[in-house]
C-alpha positions as CSV (number, residue, x, y, z in Angstrom):
1,M,-0.1,-0.2,0.0
2,T,1.2,3.5,-0.5
3,N,2.1,5.5,2.6
4,E,-1.0,7.7,2.7
5,N,-2.2,9.1,5.8
6,Y,-4.9,6.7,6.9
7,S,-5.1,4.0,9.5
8,G,-5.5,0.9,7.4
9,V,-8.0,-0.6,4.7
10,T,-11.2,-2.6,5.0
11,T,-11.7,-6.1,4.3
12,G,-13.9,-4.9,1.3
13,T,-11.1,-2.9,0.0
14,V,-8.7,-6.0,0.2
15,A,-11.4,-8.2,-1.5
16,T,-11.7,-5.8,-4.3
17,A,-8.1,-5.4,-4.8
18,C,-7.9,-9.3,-5.2
19,S,-10.8,-9.4,-7.6
20,I,-9.2,-6.8,-9.7
21,A,-5.8,-8.8,-9.7
22,A,-7.6,-12.0,-10.6
23,L,-9.4,-10.4,-13.5
24,D,-6.1,-8.8,-14.7
25,A,-4.5,-12.1,-14.6
26,I,-7.0,-13.6,-16.9
27,L,-6.9,-10.6,-19.4
28,D,-3.2,-10.0,-19.3
29,S,-1.8,-13.5,-18.7
30,S,0.6,-12.2,-16.1
31,D,1.0,-12.1,-12.4
32,V,0.0,-8.8,-10.6
33,A,1.8,-7.6,-7.8
34,C,0.0,-4.3,-7.1
35,V,-3.4,-2.9,-8.1
36,K,-5.2,0.5,-7.7
37,V,-8.4,0.4,-6.1
38,E,-11.1,3.0,-6.3
39,T,-12.9,3.4,-2.9
40,P,-15.7,5.9,-2.0
41,K,-12.9,8.1,-0.7
42,K,-9.8,7.9,-2.7
43,T,-7.8,5.6,-4.9
44,L,-5.6,3.3,-2.9
45,D,-2.5,1.0,-4.0
46,I,-3.0,-2.4,-2.5
47,I,-0.1,-5.0,-2.7
48,I,-1.1,-8.4,-3.9
49,D,0.7,-11.4,-2.2
50,E,-0.1,-14.0,-4.7
51,C,-2.0,-14.1,-8.1
52,K,-2.4,-17.1,-10.2
53,K,-4.1,-17.8,-13.6
54,L,-5.9,-21.3,-13.3
55,S,-7.1,-21.3,-16.9
56,S,-8.0,-19.1,-19.8
57,F,-11.1,-17.9,-17.9
58,K,-10.4,-18.4,-14.4
59,A,-7.9,-16.9,-11.7
60,Y,-7.4,-16.2,-8.0
61,A,-5.5,-13.5,-6.1
62,V,-4.5,-13.5,-2.4
63,A,-3.9,-10.4,-0.2
64,H,-3.6,-9.6,3.6
65,K,-5.3,-6.9,5.5
66,N,-2.1,-5.0,6.7
67,P,-1.6,-4.1,10.5
68,Y,-2.7,-0.6,11.6
69,N,-3.2,1.2,15.0
70,D,-6.1,-1.0,16.2
71,P,-6.9,-4.2,17.8
72,D,-8.7,-5.4,14.9
73,V,-9.1,-9.3,14.7
74,T,-9.0,-9.3,10.8
75,V,-5.6,-7.8,10.6
76,D,-3.2,-9.9,8.8
77,L,-5.9,-12.1,7.6
78,A,-5.6,-13.5,4.2
79,I,-8.5,-12.7,1.8
80,V,-8.9,-14.5,-1.4
81,S,-10.9,-13.7,-4.6
82,T,-11.5,-16.1,-7.4
83,V,-12.8,-14.8,-10.7
84,E,-14.4,-16.5,-13.3
85,L,-15.1,-15.1,-16.8
86,L,-18.5,-16.3,-18.2
87,D,-20.6,-15.4,-21.4
88,A,-22.6,-12.5,-20.8
89,C,-26.5,-12.9,-20.2
90,D,-28.9,-10.1,-20.8
91,D,-30.7,-10.8,-17.7
92,K,-27.7,-10.8,-15.3
93,P,-25.4,-8.1,-13.9
94,K,-21.9,-7.9,-15.4
95,V,-20.4,-8.8,-12.0
96,I,-22.0,-11.6,-10.0
97,I,-20.5,-11.5,-6.2
98,T,-20.9,-14.5,-3.8
99,G,-19.0,-16.0,-1.0
100,G,-16.9,-19.0,-0.2
101,E,-15.3,-20.6,2.7
102,G,-15.0,-18.3,5.5
103,V,-17.4,-15.8,4.7
104,G,-20.5,-15.6,6.7
105,K,-24.1,-16.0,5.7
106,I,-27.0,-14.0,7.0
107,T,-29.6,-15.9,9.2
108,K,-31.4,-13.0,10.9
109,P,-33.3,-10.1,9.5
110,G,-32.2,-6.4,10.4
111,L,-29.0,-6.3,8.7
112,Q,-28.1,-4.5,5.4
113,I,-27.9,-7.9,3.5
114,P,-31.0,-10.1,3.2
115,V,-31.4,-13.7,5.1
116,G,-29.6,-16.3,2.9
117,E,-27.1,-14.1,1.4
118,Y,-23.3,-14.0,2.1
119,A,-22.2,-11.2,4.5
120,I,-20.5,-9.2,2.0
121,N,-21.9,-5.5,2.8
122,P,-23.4,-3.3,0.1
123,I,-20.4,-1.0,-0.3
124,P,-17.7,-3.7,-0.8
125,R,-20.3,-5.2,-3.4
126,Q,-20.5,-1.8,-5.1
127,M,-16.5,-1.5,-5.0
128,I,-16.0,-4.7,-6.7
129,F,-18.6,-4.3,-9.3
130,R,-17.5,-0.6,-10.1
131,N,-13.7,-1.6,-10.2
132,L,-14.2,-4.7,-12.5
133,E,-17.3,-3.6,-14.7
134,D,-15.3,-1.4,-17.1
135,K,-12.3,-4.0,-17.4
136,L,-14.7,-6.8,-18.6
137,P,-14.8,-7.6,-22.4
138,E,-18.3,-6.6,-24.1
139,N,-19.5,-10.0,-24.3
140,K,-18.4,-11.3,-21.0
141,M,-19.4,-11.2,-17.3
142,A,-17.5,-12.1,-14.2
143,K,-18.4,-14.4,-11.3
144,V,-16.5,-13.2,-8.2
145,T,-16.2,-15.5,-5.1
146,I,-14.6,-14.2,-1.9
147,S,-13.3,-16.5,0.6
148,I,-11.3,-16.2,3.8
149,P,-9.5,-19.6,4.8
150,E,-9.4,-18.6,8.5
151,G,-12.7,-16.9,8.6
152,R,-14.7,-19.6,10.4
153,E,-12.2,-19.3,13.3
154,I,-11.9,-15.5,13.4
155,A,-15.6,-15.1,13.4
156,K,-15.7,-16.6,16.9
157,K,-13.9,-13.5,18.1
158,T,-16.5,-11.2,16.5
159,M,-20.0,-10.1,17.1
160,N,-21.0,-12.2,13.9
161,P,-22.4,-15.2,15.9
162,K,-24.7,-12.8,18.0
163,L,-25.9,-11.1,14.9
164,G,-27.0,-14.5,13.2
165,I,-24.0,-14.2,10.9
166,V,-22.9,-18.0,10.8
167,D,-19.8,-19.8,9.4
168,G,-17.5,-16.8,8.8
169,I,-16.7,-13.0,9.0
170,S,-18.2,-10.4,7.2
171,I,-16.9,-8.4,4.1
172,L,-17.1,-4.8,5.5
173,G,-16.3,-1.1,5.0
174,T,-18.2,2.2,4.0
175,T,-15.3,4.2,2.9
176,G,-12.6,1.6,2.0
177,I,-10.4,3.2,4.7
178,A,-10.2,1.4,8.2
179,R,-10.2,3.6,11.2
180,S,-9.5,2.9,14.8
181,M,-12.2,1.5,17.2
182,S,-12.8,5.0,18.4
183,S,-14.5,5.8,14.9
184,E,-17.6,5.3,13.3
185,A,-16.8,1.9,11.8
186,Y,-16.7,0.3,15.2
187,K,-19.9,2.2,16.5
188,N,-21.6,1.0,13.3
189,S,-20.8,-2.6,14.1
190,I,-22.2,-2.7,17.6
191,V,-25.3,-0.5,16.8
192,T,-26.2,-3.2,14.4
193,Q,-27.4,-5.2,17.4
194,L,-30.3,-3.0,17.7
195,D,-31.5,-3.4,14.2
196,V,-31.3,-7.3,14.3
197,A,-33.4,-7.2,17.7
198,L,-36.0,-4.9,16.4
199,A,-36.3,-6.9,12.9
200,S,-36.6,-10.1,15.0
201,G,-39.4,-8.5,17.1
202,I,-37.5,-8.6,20.5
203,D,-38.7,-5.9,22.6
204,E,-37.4,-6.8,26.3
205,L,-33.7,-5.9,25.8
206,V,-30.9,-6.0,28.2
207,F,-27.9,-3.8,27.7
208,V,-24.6,-4.8,29.0
209,P,-21.0,-3.3,28.7
210,G,-19.5,-6.3,27.3
211,N,-18.7,-10.2,27.2
212,I,-18.5,-10.4,31.0
213,G,-21.8,-8.5,31.4
214,E,-23.5,-10.8,28.9
215,K,-22.2,-14.0,30.7
216,L,-23.5,-12.7,33.9
217,A,-26.8,-11.8,32.5
218,L,-27.3,-15.2,31.0
219,K,-26.3,-16.7,34.3
220,Q,-28.7,-14.4,36.5
221,L,-31.6,-13.4,34.2
222,N,-34.1,-15.4,32.5
223,V,-33.1,-14.2,29.1
224,A,-32.0,-15.5,25.8
225,K,-28.8,-14.3,23.9
226,E,-30.7,-12.6,21.3
227,Q,-32.2,-10.1,24.0
228,I,-28.7,-8.8,25.2
229,V,-27.0,-5.8,23.4
230,Q,-23.4,-5.1,24.2
231,T,-22.6,-1.4,24.3
232,G,-18.7,-1.6,24.6
233,N,-17.4,1.6,26.1
234,Y,-19.9,3.6,23.9
235,V,-22.7,3.7,26.4
236,G,-23.9,7.1,25.5
237,F,-23.8,6.4,21.6
238,M,-25.8,3.1,22.2
239,F,-28.5,4.7,24.3
240,E,-28.8,7.6,21.8
241,E,-29.3,5.2,19.0
242,A,-31.7,3.1,21.0
243,E,-33.8,6.2,21.5
244,K,-33.7,7.2,17.7
245,R,-35.2,3.6,17.2
246,G,-38.0,4.0,19.6
247,I,-36.4,1.9,22.3
248,T,-37.0,3.9,25.5
249,K,-37.3,1.2,28.2
250,F,-34.7,-1.6,28.7
251,T,-32.5,-3.2,31.3
252,F,-29.3,-2.0,31.8
253,F,-27.2,-4.8,33.5
254,G,-23.5,-5.2,34.5
255,H,-20.6,-5.0,37.0
256,L,-20.7,-2.0,39.3
257,G,-17.1,-1.1,38.4
258,K,-18.3,-0.4,34.8
259,L,-21.9,1.1,35.3
260,I,-21.0,3.2,38.1
261,K,-19.4,5.8,35.8
262,V,-22.7,6.5,34.3
263,A,-23.8,7.7,37.7
264,G,-21.3,10.3,37.3
265,G,-22.3,11.4,33.9
266,I,-19.5,9.5,32.1
267,F,-21.1,7.9,29.1
268,N,-17.8,6.7,27.4
269,T,-16.7,4.3,30.0
270,K,-13.2,3.7,28.4
271,H,-10.7,4.0,31.3
272,A,-8.3,6.4,29.5
273,V,-11.2,8.7,28.6
274,A,-12.4,9.1,32.3
275,D,-12.6,7.0,35.6
276,G,-14.3,8.6,38.5
277,R,-15.3,5.2,40.1
278,R,-13.7,6.2,43.5
279,E,-15.2,9.7,43.6
280,I,-18.6,8.5,42.7
281,M,-18.5,5.7,45.3
282,I,-17.4,8.1,48.0
283,A,-20.0,10.7,47.2
284,H,-22.9,8.0,47.5
285,A,-21.4,6.5,50.6
286,A,-21.4,9.9,52.2
287,I,-24.9,10.5,51.1
288,C,-25.8,7.2,52.6
289,G,-24.2,8.2,56.0
290,A,-20.6,6.5,55.9
291,D,-18.2,8.2,58.4
292,H,-15.0,10.0,57.9
293,E,-12.8,7.1,58.7
294,H,-14.5,4.6,56.1
295,L,-14.6,7.4,53.5
296,L,-10.9,7.6,53.8
297,M,-10.7,3.9,53.3
298,L,-12.8,4.1,50.3
299,Y,-10.5,6.7,49.0
300,D,-7.5,4.5,49.2
301,S,-9.3,1.6,47.7
302,K,-8.0,0.4,44.3
303,T,-11.1,-1.5,42.9
304,T,-14.8,-1.2,43.4
305,E,-14.8,-4.9,44.8
306,D,-12.7,-3.6,47.6
307,M,-15.0,-0.7,48.2
308,L,-18.0,-3.1,48.6
309,S,-16.0,-5.0,51.2
310,I,-15.6,-1.8,53.1
311,L,-19.3,-1.0,52.8
312,D,-20.2,-4.4,53.9
313,E,-18.3,-3.7,57.1
314,I,-20.7,-1.0,58.0
315,N,-23.8,-2.5,56.4
316,L,-24.1,0.2,53.6
317,S,-23.3,-1.8,50.6
318,K,-26.9,-2.3,49.6
319,E,-28.1,1.2,50.4
320,V,-25.0,2.6,48.3
321,S,-25.8,0.3,45.5
322,N,-29.4,1.4,45.5
323,S,-28.2,5.1,45.4
324,I,-25.9,4.6,42.6
325,A,-28.5,2.8,40.5
326,T,-30.9,5.6,41.1
327,A,-28.4,8.0,39.9
328,I,-27.8,5.9,36.8
329,H,-31.3,5.9,36.0
330,D,-31.6,9.7,36.7
331,R,-28.7,10.5,34.5
332,C,-30.0,8.6,31.7
333,M,-33.5,10.2,31.9
334,Q,-32.1,13.5,32.0
335,R,-29.9,13.0,28.9
336,F,-31.9,10.5,26.7
337,N,-35.4,10.3,28.3
338,L,-34.7,6.5,28.8
339,D,-36.6,4.6,31.5
340,L,-33.8,2.2,32.6
341,N,-34.3,-0.9,34.7
342,V,-30.9,-0.8,36.3
343,I,-29.2,-3.9,37.8
344,L,-25.8,-3.8,39.3
345,V,-23.8,-7.0,40.0
346,D,-20.5,-8.0,41.5
347,M,-18.0,-10.2,39.5
348,E,-19.9,-13.5,40.5
349,G,-23.1,-12.0,39.2
350,N,-24.7,-11.3,42.7
351,Y,-27.3,-8.5,42.8
352,L,-26.0,-5.5,44.5
353,N,-29.1,-3.3,44.6
354,N,-32.6,-4.3,45.0
355,N,-34.4,-1.3,43.5
356,F,-35.2,-2.9,40.1
357,N,-37.9,-4.7,38.5
358,I,-37.7,-8.5,39.1
359,Y,-39.4,-9.8,35.7
360,F,-35.9,-11.0,34.3
361,R,-34.9,-13.0,37.3
362,G,-34.3,-16.6,36.7
């Protein structure tokens, strides 16, 4: 790739590059080392790792998604495109795009691709079509098959199983350029959970911070995986998107150490952005009558679990937890007009507050 000022490229861009290289190999009868890809944002030079002509009408190309400043599970992943030239048909498009091994299939409504189709999103499909269309001979069409040898295994580390995308990963991208997890690309990936839930008719949702929260919710509550929405650190963003979609009442469930930040008006819960757990806990402990000595002990504590132990000593843990849960509810009502059922738990999943609705209890 050229040394342009961007973070990386999407799986959609790499798939497009491989498709261009494979078609060029068929038409020019030569290996292709680098191709130019027209993306919605700019033209990118993409290095091709391997390109081989299989016959006079078929070739494949392989490229890797290069590392960039992001913990992306698809970094260094090999993406393969096999292109086959066919006789053109009036009732078919010039470029037919399908998936192979390691590319997921859609099984639930609410996504950008219909149920039963391969999880190759609209923009990557458009990129492949537009980059190949003008290269094709007048009487020919191309069948493009995208495959990802390690896709099935990598998919286990993504949200695909939760979204009903089975047997592989998705070919993604809206601009062709991959940004870091603080970008819109990551937010778009988590907000999809809401669309899938709505399309599936699920109206009793449980929002959790992440995988730990989901595991504890499944353990403690009478809910299915499909009802659980992970917010990541972007609590405020996900609540705002829920409100936009008419979701105004749901359960907010999770470990006290994460949810307590919302009680202080912190809606991006990433530690590097803001913490405040100690200060929020001390404020609520003081409101609930903790003495000066124990407030100092709380101030010197490193974790919320340690703080709970101190509050247990003076029989205030339940009262303080209720106070924090109420504050979380009120903060969200002020900012989003959301009526939350707030459930705080410890690392074992034990309920810390009791001022919540019990209809989800197992």
